[in-house]
C-alpha positions as CSV (number, residue, x, y, z in Angstrom):
1,M,160.9,181.2,106.9
2,T,161.3,184.2,104.5
3,D,159.6,185.1,101.4
4,E,161.6,186.2,98.5
5,I,160.0,187.4,95.0
6,T,162.2,186.6,92.0
7,T,161.3,187.7,88.4
8,F,163.9,185.6,86.8
9,L,164.8,182.0,87.2
10,P,168.6,181.1,87.2
11,L,168.4,177.7,85.5
12,P,171.8,176.4,84.9
13,L,172.1,173.8,82.1
14,P,173.2,170.4,83.3
15,L,175.8,168.5,81.4
16,P,173.9,166.1,78.9
17,K,173.4,162.7,80.3
18,H,173.6,159.6,78.3
19,N,170.1,158.5,78.8
20,L,168.5,161.8,77.3
21,L,167.0,161.2,73.8
22,N,169.1,163.3,71.4
23,N,170.6,165.2,74.4
24,E,167.3,167.3,74.8
25,I,167.1,169.2,78.0
26,L,163.4,169.9,78.8
27,L,162.3,173.1,80.6
28,E,160.1,171.1,82.9
29,S,163.3,169.2,84.1
30,L,165.2,172.3,84.9
31,I,162.2,173.8,86.8
32,H,161.9,170.6,88.7
33,D,165.5,170.5,89.6
34,F,165.6,174.2,90.6
35,C,162.7,173.7,93.0
36,L,164.1,170.7,94.9
37,E,164.5,170.9,98.5
38,E,168.2,171.3,99.6
39,N,170.2,171.3,102.9
40,L,172.0,174.6,103.8
41,D,175.6,174.4,105.1
42,G,175.8,174.6,109.0
43,L,173.3,174.6,111.8
44,Y,170.8,177.4,112.3
45,Y,168.7,178.6,115.4
46,C,165.1,177.9,115.0
47,N,162.9,180.4,117.0
48,L,160.1,177.9,117.2
49,C,161.8,175.0,118.8
50,K,164.7,177.0,120.3
51,Q,167.4,174.6,119.1
52,Y,170.0,174.6,116.4
53,V,168.8,172.6,113.3
54,Q,169.7,171.7,109.9
55,A,168.2,174.4,107.6
56,K,166.7,173.8,104.3
57,Q,166.1,175.9,101.3
58,K,163.2,175.2,98.8
59,T,162.0,177.4,95.9
60,I,158.3,177.4,95.2
61,I,156.8,178.9,92.0
62,C,153.3,180.4,93.0
63,L,152.5,182.3,90.0
64,P,152.3,181.1,86.4
65,L,155.3,181.7,84.3
66,P,154.9,184.3,81.4
67,R,154.7,182.8,78.0
């Protein structure tokens, strides 16, 4: 696991969905989607279990966002 500090969050705007009221996109929804765990391509060697495993990536916001 590595720690990386990022000052700005690249939050791409999704295409409007038909179920959104007035085609509004909420910041909370963008942040939620940005922080979802996702599988990385290929297998990576795990130093703990000494095997090749499917790697995952997850972003965690640990400091409050500036207002």
